[in-house]
Structure formats: structure tokens, C-alpha cells
VMD Tcl script that builds the backbone (N, CA, C; Angstrom):
set m [mol new atoms 363]
animate dup $m
set s [atomselect $m all]
$s set {name element resname resid chain x y z} {
  {N N UNK 1 A -35.848 -16.118 -1.207}
  {CA C UNK 1 A -34.671 -15.587 -0.530}
  {C C UNK 1 A -34.353 -14.217 -1.099}
  {N N UNK 2 A -33.856 -13.377 -0.259}
  {CA C UNK 2 A -33.474 -12.022 -0.627}
  {C C UNK 2 A -32.225 -12.075 -1.503}
  {N N UNK 3 A -32.090 -11.170 -2.474}
  {CA C UNK 3 A -30.880 -11.178 -3.302}
  {C C UNK 3 A -29.623 -11.058 -2.444}
  {N N UNK 4 A -28.587 -11.787 -2.785}
  {CA C UNK 4 A -27.368 -11.772 -1.972}
  {C C UNK 4 A -26.649 -10.432 -2.057}
  {N N UNK 5 A -25.892 -10.127 -1.020}
  {CA C UNK 5 A -25.166 -8.851 -1.018}
  {C C UNK 5 A -23.914 -8.943 -1.882}
  {N N UNK 6 A -23.383 -7.785 -2.214}
  {CA C UNK 6 A -22.067 -7.745 -2.860}
  {C C UNK 6 A -21.063 -7.662 -1.726}
  {N N UNK 7 A -20.262 -8.686 -1.585}
  {CA C UNK 7 A -19.294 -8.739 -0.498}
  {C C UNK 7 A -18.019 -8.013 -0.890}
  {N N UNK 8 A -17.512 -7.213 0.018}
  {CA C UNK 8 A -16.257 -6.503 -0.203}
  {C C UNK 8 A -15.137 -7.369 0.354}
  {N N UNK 9 A -14.436 -8.029 -0.513}
  {CA C UNK 9 A -13.408 -8.966 -0.085}
  {C C UNK 9 A -12.154 -8.281 0.445}
  {N N UNK 10 A -12.068 -6.969 0.312}
  {CA C UNK 10 A -10.932 -6.232 0.852}
  {C C UNK 10 A -11.255 -5.606 2.208}
  {N N UNK 11 A -12.503 -5.567 2.556}
  {CA C UNK 11 A -12.919 -4.924 3.804}
  {C C UNK 11 A -12.865 -5.927 4.954}
  {N N UNK 12 A -13.700 -5.702 5.946}
  {CA C UNK 12 A -13.701 -6.564 7.125}
  {C C UNK 12 A -14.060 -8.005 6.775}
  {N N UNK 13 A -13.963 -8.849 7.759}
  {CA C UNK 13 A -14.126 -10.292 7.564}
  {C C UNK 13 A -15.433 -10.625 6.827}
  {N N UNK 14 A -15.333 -11.580 5.921}
  {CA C UNK 14 A -16.503 -11.983 5.140}
  {C C UNK 14 A -17.616 -12.521 6.029}
  {N N UNK 15 A -17.253 -13.284 7.071}
  {CA C UNK 15 A -18.301 -13.857 7.920}
  {C C UNK 15 A -19.107 -12.768 8.623}
  {N N UNK 16 A -18.461 -11.661 8.965}
  {CA C UNK 16 A -19.171 -10.547 9.609}
  {C C UNK 16 A -20.105 -9.882 8.594}
  {N N UNK 17 A -19.675 -9.783 7.347}
  {CA C UNK 17 A -20.531 -9.204 6.312}
  {C C UNK 17 A -21.760 -10.076 6.060}
  {N N UNK 18 A -21.557 -11.386 5.969}
  {CA C UNK 18 A -22.686 -12.306 5.738}
  {C C UNK 18 A -23.633 -12.264 6.931}
  {N N UNK 19 A -23.086 -12.307 8.136}
  {CA C UNK 19 A -23.902 -12.213 9.343}
  {C C UNK 19 A -24.720 -10.922 9.338}
  {N N UNK 20 A -24.059 -9.793 9.063}
  {CA C UNK 20 A -24.744 -8.497 9.067}
  {C C UNK 20 A -25.853 -8.440 8.043}
  {N N UNK 21 A -25.606 -8.967 6.856}
  {CA C UNK 21 A -26.624 -8.987 5.804}
  {C C UNK 21 A -27.840 -9.813 6.237}
  {N N UNK 22 A -27.589 -11.007 6.758}
  {CA C UNK 22 A -28.707 -11.853 7.195}
  {C C UNK 22 A -29.469 -11.210 8.347}
  {N N UNK 23 A -28.745 -10.635 9.307}
  {CA C UNK 23 A -29.412 -9.997 10.458}
  {C C UNK 23 A -30.278 -8.832 9.992}
  {N N UNK 24 A -29.752 -8.015 9.100}
  {CA C UNK 24 A -30.526 -6.870 8.594}
  {C C UNK 24 A -31.782 -7.338 7.871}
  {N N UNK 25 A -31.658 -8.362 7.026}
  {CA C UNK 25 A -32.830 -8.824 6.279}
  {C C UNK 25 A -33.880 -9.431 7.206}
  {N N UNK 26 A -33.458 -10.082 8.270}
  {CA C UNK 26 A -34.405 -10.628 9.243}
  {C C UNK 26 A -35.067 -9.487 10.020}
  {N N UNK 27 A -34.267 -8.539 10.464}
  {CA C UNK 27 A -34.789 -7.438 11.286}
  {C C UNK 27 A -35.689 -6.493 10.495}
  {N N UNK 28 A -35.479 -6.384 9.196}
  {CA C UNK 28 A -36.352 -5.561 8.353}
  {C C UNK 28 A -37.639 -6.287 7.974}
  {N N UNK 29 A -37.700 -7.578 8.253}
  {CA C UNK 29 A -38.876 -8.357 7.895}
  {C C UNK 29 A -38.836 -8.897 6.483}
  {N N UNK 30 A -37.696 -8.747 5.804}
  {CA C UNK 30 A -37.576 -9.268 4.440}
  {C C UNK 30 A -37.535 -10.791 4.436}
  {N N UNK 31 A -37.094 -11.375 5.538}
  {CA C UNK 31 A -37.163 -12.821 5.745}
  {C C UNK 31 A -38.146 -13.031 6.893}
  {N N UNK 32 A -39.394 -13.349 6.598}
  {CA C UNK 32 A -40.411 -13.431 7.648}
  {C C UNK 32 A -40.228 -14.648 8.553}
  {N N UNK 33 A -40.893 -14.590 9.681}
  {CA C UNK 33 A -40.863 -15.692 10.637}
  {C C UNK 33 A -41.315 -16.979 9.958}
  {N N UNK 34 A -40.570 -18.049 10.191}
  {CA C UNK 34 A -40.890 -19.336 9.587}
  {C C UNK 34 A -40.235 -19.564 8.242}
  {N N UNK 35 A -39.622 -18.535 7.688}
  {CA C UNK 35 A -38.964 -18.638 6.381}
  {C C UNK 35 A -37.809 -19.638 6.462}
  {N N UNK 36 A -37.739 -20.523 5.487}
  {CA C UNK 36 A -36.676 -21.518 5.421}
  {C C UNK 36 A -35.460 -20.898 4.744}
  {N N UNK 37 A -34.335 -20.919 5.435}
  {CA C UNK 37 A -33.084 -20.409 4.871}
  {C C UNK 37 A -32.419 -21.504 4.052}
  {N N UNK 38 A -31.583 -21.112 3.101}
  {CA C UNK 38 A -30.879 -22.145 2.326}
  {C C UNK 38 A -29.878 -22.876 3.206}
  {N N UNK 39 A -29.487 -24.051 2.788}
  {CA C UNK 39 A -28.466 -24.788 3.534}
  {C C UNK 39 A -27.177 -23.978 3.526}
  {N N UNK 40 A -26.298 -24.265 4.477}
  {CA C UNK 40 A -25.035 -23.538 4.539}
  {C C UNK 40 A -24.219 -23.758 3.280}
  {N N UNK 41 A -24.268 -24.957 2.747}
  {CA C UNK 41 A -23.524 -25.243 1.519}
  {C C UNK 41 A -24.089 -24.462 0.329}
  {N N UNK 42 A -25.411 -24.434 0.219}
  {CA C UNK 42 A -26.033 -23.731 -0.906}
  {C C UNK 42 A -25.777 -22.229 -0.828}
  {N N UNK 43 A -25.897 -21.656 0.358}
  {CA C UNK 43 A -25.672 -20.217 0.496}
  {C C UNK 43 A -24.201 -19.877 0.267}
  {N N UNK 44 A -23.306 -20.708 0.770}
  {CA C UNK 44 A -21.874 -20.471 0.554}
  {C C UNK 44 A -21.556 -20.509 -0.935}
  {N N UNK 45 A -22.134 -21.449 -1.657}
  {CA C UNK 45 A -21.925 -21.557 -3.098}
  {C C UNK 45 A -22.479 -20.328 -3.813}
  {N N UNK 46 A -23.666 -19.879 -3.405}
  {CA C UNK 46 A -24.298 -18.717 -4.021}
  {C C UNK 46 A -23.474 -17.441 -3.788}
  {N N UNK 47 A -22.896 -17.307 -2.591}
  {CA C UNK 47 A -22.126 -16.109 -2.253}
  {C C UNK 47 A -20.662 -16.199 -2.689}
  {N N UNK 48 A -20.219 -17.402 -3.012}
  {CA C UNK 48 A -18.823 -17.584 -3.401}
  {C C UNK 48 A -17.871 -17.501 -2.227}
  {N N UNK 49 A -18.320 -18.013 -1.076}
  {CA C UNK 49 A -17.493 -18.013 0.134}
  {C C UNK 49 A -17.395 -19.443 0.651}
  {N N UNK 50 A -16.558 -19.645 1.665}
  {CA C UNK 50 A -16.458 -20.982 2.244}
  {C C UNK 50 A -17.683 -21.275 3.104}
  {N N UNK 51 A -17.947 -22.534 3.300}
  {CA C UNK 51 A -19.074 -22.947 4.138}
  {C C UNK 51 A -18.890 -22.465 5.569}
  {N N UNK 52 A -17.648 -22.431 6.059}
  {CA C UNK 52 A -17.390 -21.960 7.420}
  {C C UNK 52 A -17.829 -20.514 7.616}
  {N N UNK 53 A -17.729 -19.710 6.566}
  {CA C UNK 53 A -18.174 -18.317 6.636}
  {C C UNK 53 A -19.668 -18.263 6.929}
  {N N UNK 54 A -20.445 -19.075 6.229}
  {CA C UNK 54 A -21.896 -19.111 6.423}
  {C C UNK 54 A -22.235 -19.771 7.761}
  {N N UNK 55 A -21.488 -20.802 8.134}
  {CA C UNK 55 A -21.723 -21.445 9.431}
  {C C UNK 55 A -21.569 -20.444 10.573}
  {N N UNK 56 A -20.536 -19.597 10.491}
  {CA C UNK 56 A -20.334 -18.564 11.515}
  {C C UNK 56 A -21.564 -17.663 11.615}
  {N N UNK 57 A -22.053 -17.204 10.472}
  {CA C UNK 57 A -23.214 -16.319 10.459}
  {C C UNK 57 A -24.439 -17.019 11.054}
  {N N UNK 58 A -24.704 -18.250 10.648}
  {CA C UNK 58 A -25.861 -18.993 11.153}
  {C C UNK 58 A -25.733 -19.243 12.659}
  {N N UNK 59 A -24.545 -19.633 13.102}
  {CA C UNK 59 A -24.358 -19.912 14.533}
  {C C UNK 59 A -24.533 -18.658 15.377}
  {N N UNK 60 A -24.057 -17.534 14.887}
  {CA C UNK 60 A -24.205 -16.280 15.623}
  {C C UNK 60 A -25.665 -15.858 15.675}
  {N N UNK 61 A -26.369 -15.991 14.566}
  {CA C UNK 61 A -27.797 -15.651 14.548}
  {C C UNK 61 A -28.596 -16.598 15.445}
  {N N UNK 62 A -28.209 -17.860 15.485}
  {CA C UNK 62 A -28.885 -18.821 16.370}
  {C C UNK 62 A -28.627 -18.464 17.824}
  {N N UNK 63 A -27.408 -18.047 18.146}
  {CA C UNK 63 A -27.085 -17.651 19.517}
  {C C UNK 63 A -27.891 -16.437 19.941}
  {N N UNK 64 A -28.235 -15.590 18.996}
  {CA C UNK 64 A -29.049 -14.409 19.286}
  {C C UNK 64 A -30.533 -14.740 19.330}
  {N N UNK 65 A -30.908 -15.956 18.950}
  {CA C UNK 65 A -32.309 -16.354 18.974}
  {C C UNK 65 A -33.096 -15.916 17.752}
  {N N UNK 66 A -32.404 -15.582 16.663}
  {CA C UNK 66 A -33.090 -15.120 15.462}
  {C C UNK 66 A -33.417 -16.242 14.486}
  {N N UNK 67 A -32.626 -17.321 14.516}
  {CA C UNK 67 A -32.887 -18.470 13.645}
  {C C UNK 67 A -32.730 -19.746 14.468}
  {N N UNK 68 A -33.261 -20.823 13.927}
  {CA C UNK 68 A -33.137 -22.119 14.587}
  {C C UNK 68 A -33.012 -23.186 13.510}
  {N N UNK 69 A -32.075 -24.082 13.701}
  {CA C UNK 69 A -31.876 -25.132 12.718}
  {C C UNK 69 A -31.961 -26.505 13.340}
  {N N UNK 70 A -32.469 -27.435 12.552}
  {CA C UNK 70 A -32.523 -28.838 12.960}
  {C C UNK 70 A -31.989 -29.675 11.818}
  {N N UNK 71 A -31.170 -30.630 12.174}
  {CA C UNK 71 A -30.613 -31.519 11.158}
  {C C UNK 71 A -31.752 -32.211 10.419}
  {N N UNK 72 A -31.725 -32.125 9.115}
  {CA C UNK 72 A -32.742 -32.769 8.291}
  {C C UNK 72 A -33.986 -31.926 8.069}
  {N N UNK 73 A -34.158 -30.855 8.858}
  {CA C UNK 73 A -35.344 -30.007 8.718}
  {C C UNK 73 A -35.017 -28.618 8.203}
  {N N UNK 74 A -33.749 -28.286 8.126}
  {CA C UNK 74 A -33.359 -26.975 7.640}
  {C C UNK 74 A -33.280 -25.943 8.745}
  {N N UNK 75 A -32.964 -24.725 8.353}
  {CA C UNK 75 A -32.833 -23.611 9.276}
  {C C UNK 75 A -33.925 -22.605 8.970}
  {N N UNK 76 A -34.650 -22.206 10.005}
  {CA C UNK 76 A -35.776 -21.286 9.830}
  {C C UNK 76 A -35.591 -20.019 10.648}
  {N N UNK 77 A -36.183 -18.950 10.145}
  {CA C UNK 77 A -36.202 -17.680 10.865}
  {C C UNK 77 A -37.225 -17.796 11.991}
  {N N UNK 78 A -36.840 -17.380 13.189}
  {CA C UNK 78 A -37.742 -17.466 14.336}
  {C C UNK 78 A -38.648 -16.250 14.467}
  {N N UNK 79 A -38.224 -15.137 13.984}
  {CA C UNK 79 A -39.054 -13.942 14.101}
  {C C UNK 79 A -38.482 -12.801 13.310}
  {N N UNK 80 A -39.266 -11.757 13.186}
  {CA C UNK 80 A -38.853 -10.597 12.419}
  {C C UNK 80 A -38.416 -9.454 13.310}
  {N N UNK 81 A -38.844 -8.249 12.974}
  {CA C UNK 81 A -38.409 -7.052 13.696}
  {C C UNK 81 A -38.680 -7.091 15.197}
  {N N UNK 82 A -39.790 -7.693 15.596}
  {CA C UNK 82 A -40.113 -7.746 17.030}
  {C C UNK 82 A -39.118 -8.595 17.810}
  {N N UNK 83 A -38.611 -9.648 17.200}
  {CA C UNK 83 A -37.621 -10.497 17.858}
  {C C UNK 83 A -36.263 -9.799 17.861}
  {N N UNK 84 A -35.953 -9.078 16.791}
  {CA C UNK 84 A -34.671 -8.360 16.710}
  {C C UNK 84 A -34.537 -7.326 17.806}
  {N N UNK 85 A -35.625 -6.682 18.146}
  {CA C UNK 85 A -35.570 -5.652 19.181}
  {C C UNK 85 A -35.168 -6.246 20.526}
  {N N UNK 86 A -35.559 -7.483 20.779}
  {CA C UNK 86 A -35.251 -8.126 22.057}
  {C C UNK 86 A -33.974 -8.957 22.005}
  {N N UNK 87 A -33.463 -9.242 20.806}
  {CA C UNK 87 A -32.286 -10.101 20.668}
  {C C UNK 87 A -31.023 -9.354 21.071}
  {N N UNK 88 A -30.145 -10.020 21.801}
  {CA C UNK 88 A -28.874 -9.377 22.139}
  {C C UNK 88 A -28.024 -9.201 20.895}
  {N N UNK 89 A -27.192 -8.206 20.906}
  {CA C UNK 89 A -26.301 -7.964 19.774}
  {C C UNK 89 A -25.144 -8.953 19.789}
  {N N UNK 90 A -24.586 -9.214 18.630}
  {CA C UNK 90 A -23.471 -10.148 18.500}
  {C C UNK 90 A -22.305 -9.752 19.394}
  {N N UNK 91 A -22.115 -8.464 19.602}
  {CA C UNK 91 A -20.983 -7.998 20.388}
  {C C UNK 91 A -21.098 -8.383 21.857}
  {N N UNK 92 A -22.313 -8.653 22.340}
  {CA C UNK 92 A -22.490 -8.950 23.746}
  {C C UNK 92 A -23.178 -10.298 23.923}
  {N N UNK 93 A -22.403 -11.358 23.820}
  {CA C UNK 93 A -22.966 -12.686 23.992}
  {C C UNK 93 A -22.708 -13.230 25.392}
  {N N UNK 94 A -22.342 -12.351 26.323}
  {CA C UNK 94 A -22.112 -12.792 27.699}
  {C C UNK 94 A -23.392 -13.339 28.324}
  {N N UNK 95 A -24.548 -12.964 27.775}
  {CA C UNK 95 A -25.811 -13.476 28.301}
  {C C UNK 95 A -25.900 -14.993 28.158}
  {N N UNK 96 A -25.203 -15.561 27.182}
  {CA C UNK 96 A -25.219 -17.014 27.013}
  {C C UNK 96 A -24.614 -17.676 28.245}
  {N N UNK 97 A -23.492 -17.145 28.707}
  {CA C UNK 97 A -22.866 -17.703 29.910}
  {C C UNK 97 A -23.759 -17.514 31.127}
  {N N UNK 98 A -24.361 -16.344 31.246}
  {CA C UNK 98 A -25.253 -16.096 32.395}
  {C C UNK 98 A -26.425 -17.065 32.382}
  {N N UNK 99 A -27.071 -17.201 31.235}
  {CA C UNK 99 A -28.248 -18.062 31.149}
  {C C UNK 99 A -27.923 -19.540 31.266}
  {N N UNK 100 A -26.697 -19.928 30.954}
  {CA C UNK 100 A -26.330 -21.334 31.044}
  {C C UNK 100 A -25.891 -21.715 32.453}
  {N N UNK 101 A -25.834 -20.745 33.339}
  {CA C UNK 101 A -25.406 -20.957 34.726}
  {C C UNK 101 A -23.992 -21.511 34.791}
  {N N UNK 102 A -23.175 -21.044 33.865}
  {CA C UNK 102 A -21.777 -21.425 33.847}
  {C C UNK 102 A -21.134 -20.918 35.135}
  {N N UNK 103 A -20.277 -21.696 35.754}
  {CA C UNK 103 A -19.649 -21.239 37.006}
  {C C UNK 103 A -18.953 -19.890 36.812}
  {N N UNK 104 A -19.240 -18.989 37.710}
  {CA C UNK 104 A -18.689 -17.646 37.563}
  {C C UNK 104 A -17.459 -17.413 38.417}
  {N N UNK 105 A -17.243 -18.245 39.423}
  {CA C UNK 105 A -16.039 -18.059 40.226}
  {C C UNK 105 A -15.382 -19.419 40.430}
  {N N UNK 106 A -14.071 -19.410 40.355}
  {CA C UNK 106 A -13.322 -20.656 40.493}
  {C C UNK 106 A -12.183 -20.438 41.474}
  {N N UNK 107 A -11.911 -21.457 42.250}
  {CA C UNK 107 A -10.783 -21.428 43.179}
  {C C UNK 107 A -9.796 -22.477 42.699}
  {N N UNK 108 A -8.558 -22.057 42.512}
  {CA C UNK 108 A -7.538 -22.968 42.000}
  {C C UNK 108 A -6.821 -23.677 43.149}
  {N N UNK 109 A -6.612 -24.950 42.993}
  {CA C UNK 109 A -5.861 -25.777 43.933}
  {C C UNK 109 A -4.817 -26.546 43.131}
  {N N UNK 110 A -3.945 -27.187 43.816}
  {CA C UNK 110 A -2.977 -28.074 43.162}
  {C C UNK 110 A -3.091 -29.443 43.815}
  {N N UNK 111 A -3.146 -30.487 42.997}
  {CA C UNK 111 A -3.184 -31.838 43.557}
  {C C UNK 111 A -1.775 -32.231 43.996}
  {N N UNK 112 A -1.619 -33.390 44.630}
  {CA C UNK 112 A -0.297 -33.786 45.128}
  {C C UNK 112 A 0.787 -33.849 44.050}
  {N N UNK 113 A 0.390 -34.030 42.792}
  {CA C UNK 113 A 1.366 -34.084 41.709}
  {C C UNK 113 A 1.673 -32.708 41.121}
  {N N UNK 114 A 1.023 -31.678 41.621}
  {CA C UNK 114 A 1.249 -30.334 41.133}
  {C C UNK 114 A 0.347 -29.896 39.986}
  {N N UNK 115 A -0.642 -30.731 39.629}
  {CA C UNK 115 A -1.587 -30.381 38.580}
  {C C UNK 115 A -2.629 -29.405 39.096}
  {N N UNK 116 A -3.052 -28.480 38.262}
  {CA C UNK 116 A -4.077 -27.518 38.671}
  {C C UNK 116 A -5.434 -28.189 38.745}
  {N N UNK 117 A -6.156 -27.895 39.797}
  {CA C UNK 117 A -7.522 -28.385 39.987}
  {C C UNK 117 A -8.358 -27.170 40.349}
  {N N UNK 118 A -9.552 -27.061 39.746}
  {CA C UNK 118 A -10.404 -25.904 39.989}
  {C C UNK 118 A -11.713 -26.348 40.616}
  {N N UNK 119 A -12.135 -25.601 41.613}
  {CA C UNK 119 A -13.446 -25.825 42.221}
  {C C UNK 119 A -14.310 -24.641 41.853}
  {N N UNK 120 A -15.485 -24.914 41.300}
  {CA C UNK 120 A -16.384 -23.852 40.851}
  {C C UNK 120 A -17.531 -23.716 41.824}
  {N N UNK 121 A -17.970 -22.488 41.960}
  {CA C UNK 121 A -19.161 -22.250 42.802}
  {C C UNK 121 A -20.302 -21.750 41.966}
}
mol reanalyze $m
mol bondsrecalc $m
mol representation Tube
mol addrep $m
């Protein structure tokens, strides 16, 4: 594993710093494809942050397609610089909704009791 970063606890959110550090190390090839990442608990302990901070980073990287985790098998890097070039940035995760075929338009109705009911197309 790459040496952990020095986190600035007065600057922006810790989870964004951890995410950025992991993304940079993956995109630079310092964490090669297939590399096993530490558990969220172990990395949180090593960095001195809460587990939720590391979970946020892992979930965001997984949403970008850079890592993949399986219960009992650990979390692995899916690719290096070549995958990073094609991966969407954290700021634009609208592709998840597009790819999931989430309903994009809804028509609101009210049932006889006045409750809102939505029909999606």
C-alpha cells in the first residue's frame, strides 16, 4: 500500500481528501490493477479517521468503476491510468441514473384520499 497522506483536518472534508488521495494513487498506477486495498476499518485506523470517511471514498471510487469490493473477498483496484481516463469524475455521477434507466419523467396525481401518486415513464 502507498504511504498514507497527511490529512489537513482544518481544510475541506476528510472524506474528499481520502477519496482524492486514493483516486490519484490509482490513476498514477501506484496501486496497480488487481491490487487488494485494506479493509475500511484498517484504513480508517491507519489514517485516524472514522470508518464512514473511508466508506465514502470506497463507494465513490466504486461508482466511478475504479475499484470493486466483495464481502469476504476484499476490495480490489479494477484498473490503472487507462481506466481513470474513461472513468467519470466524482462531480458528475448523473451517468449512474442514466445507465440504471431510472425514470426520467414523472406525472403527479392524487388518489381519492389526497395522497400523491406518481406515474413514471
